[in-house]
C-alpha positions as CSV (number, residue, x, y, z in Angstrom):
1,M,-0.6,10.3,15.7
2,A,0.6,6.4,17.3
3,S,1.1,5.9,20.7
4,R,4.1,5.3,22.9
5,A,4.1,1.7,22.7
6,C,4.1,1.3,19.4
7,K,6.6,0.0,17.4
8,P,6.3,-0.8,13.8
9,A,7.8,-3.5,12.1
10,T,9.7,-3.0,8.3
11,I,7.3,-5.7,6.5
12,F,8.0,-4.8,3.6
13,E,10.3,-1.4,1.6
14,S,11.2,-0.4,-1.8
15,K,11.3,2.4,-3.5
16,T,8.0,4.1,-2.8
17,V,6.0,2.4,-0.2
18,D,7.6,1.6,3.8
19,I,4.6,-0.5,4.9
20,Q,5.7,-1.8,9.3
21,H,3.0,-3.8,11.0
22,C,3.1,-2.8,14.9
23,P,1.9,-6.0,16.9
24,D,0.9,-2.9,19.9
25,C,-1.7,-1.4,18.3
26,K,-2.8,-4.2,15.5
27,M,-1.9,-1.1,12.7
28,I,-0.7,-1.2,9.2
29,H,1.8,2.2,8.5
30,L,1.8,2.6,5.3
31,T,4.2,5.1,4.2
32,M,4.5,6.7,1.5
33,G,7.2,9.2,0.6
34,S,6.2,12.2,3.0
35,I,2.4,11.1,4.0
36,T,1.8,8.3,6.3
37,V,-1.5,6.2,6.3
38,R,-2.9,4.2,9.1
39,M,-5.5,1.6,9.2
40,S,-6.6,-2.1,11.0
41,E,-4.3,-5.4,9.3
42,H,-8.0,-6.4,8.1
43,H,-8.1,-3.0,5.8
44,F,-4.3,-3.1,4.9
45,S,-5.6,-6.5,3.2
46,E,-9.0,-5.7,1.6
47,F,-7.1,-2.5,0.9
48,A,-4.0,-4.1,-1.0
49,K,-7.1,-6.6,-3.3
50,D,-8.5,-3.1,-4.6
51,L,-4.9,-2.2,-5.5
52,S,-4.9,-5.4,-7.0
53,R,-7.7,-5.1,-8.3
54,G,-7.5,-1.9,-9.6
55,L,-4.2,-2.3,-11.5
56,F,-5.2,-5.4,-13.2
57,E,-8.4,-3.4,-14.8
58,F,-5.2,-0.4,-15.5
59,N,-3.6,-3.4,-17.3
60,T,-6.3,-4.5,-19.1
61,T,-7.8,-1.1,-19.8
62,I,-4.3,-0.5,-21.8
63,N,-3.7,-3.2,-22.9
64,E,-7.0,-3.0,-25.6
65,Q,-5.3,0.5,-26.3
66,P,-2.9,-0.4,-28.9
67,S,-2.1,3.3,-29.4
68,L,-1.8,4.3,-25.3
69,R,1.3,4.4,-24.9
70,V,3.3,4.4,-20.6
71,M,7.0,5.1,-19.7
72,M,8.1,3.1,-17.2
């Protein structure tokens, strides 16, 4: 749970995610619907890289299978 001094500021917001940074606790607050995950700045950076790599692999796999359709 966030400390009382914790005052995160939104750094990015979309329909699916709200990303906040708290300079007091040096944590990223990643909110997706009713789920909030707090992680260190370093962990968030590594997590974002992993998501990017995963998306690349996913898109590569989808493009190799022309019969598979994805609804967007």
